[in-house]
N, C-alpha and C positions, 0 to 999 in steps of 0.2 A: 267626681274624680277630676284630677287635673291632668293636663296633657303631659306626656313624657318629654323631658328636656330635649332629647334629640329630635323629636317630632316638632317641637316648638321652634327649634333652630332652623330646621329645613323648611318649615312652612313660612318662616319669616323671610326666606329668600325668594318666595313666589311673588309674581306681579299680581295685580288685582284680579285679572281674569283667571289665572291658574289657581289663585287662592279660592275663588268662588267654585271652581271645578272640584278642588280638593274637598271643600266643605260639603258640596252636593254629594260626591261619591261616598264620603264618610257617613253622611246622614242616611243615604240609601242602604249602605251595608249595615248600619246600626239598626235601623227601624224595619227595613224589609227583610233582611237576612237574620235579624235577631242577635247580632254580634255585640259584644261589650264595646263601649265607645273607644277605648284605647286600642283594641284590636282593629276595629273598623278604620280608625285614623291611620294606623300603620299600613294596612292594606291599601287604603286610598292613596297614601303617599307613594308607596311602591308602584302602584298603577300609574299615577301621574308622572313620576319620574321615568318610568319605562317609555312613556309616550313623548316626553319632553326632557330628554337627558341634559340639555344645556341649562335648564332651570336650576339644577342643583349647584351650578357654578355661578349663578346670578348673571348669566349671559343671554342676550336676546339675538335671535337671527330674524332679520326683517327683510322683506322685499321692498325695494325702493325704485323710484322712477329715475331714468327712463326704463332701463331693464338691468336689474342686478340685485345683489344681496349685500347686506352689511351685518357683520357679527360685532356686537358691542356690549360692553358691561355697563354702559350708560346711554340709554335710549335718547336722552336729551342732546347728546353730542351728535347723533345722527341728524336730527332735525336742525340743530344749530349749525351743521356743516352745509346747509343748503339743500339737503336731499329731502325728497318728499316720500314719506313712508306710506306704502300701499297697504301693508298688513304683515302679520306674523307669517313666518315661513317655517316649514317642517324640515328639519335637518335631513331626515331620510330621503325625502323627495328631492331636496336640493342636491344631495350627493348622487342620487340616481340620475338626475339631469346632467351632471358632470361626469358620468361614467364611474362613480364611486370615489373620485378624488377631486378636491377643490383646493386651489392654491390661494393662500391669504397674502395680502400685501397691505402696506400702510396707505391710508387715504391721502 
């Protein structure tokens, strides 16, 4: 069976790490839970996007040095701007750190 078009479109927006997480979750649901592949992929995608809501928009939130965060649709621009990426950041944790609200400004 082939992947549903909407699933294919949304999976195409994932970066390499999230794509791997999606495939792993879908495989576990298919083989361990006995679900049909299409159903497992839909559930895996919903689970992934519930944990990483920015991924559906093709946006990355990264922690950068010295101390800060950058929200970008093009991760290459972050490193090209002279910032050193420390790693991915979780939107929920960042907002909690800022008391539920964070102000965005141009670099």
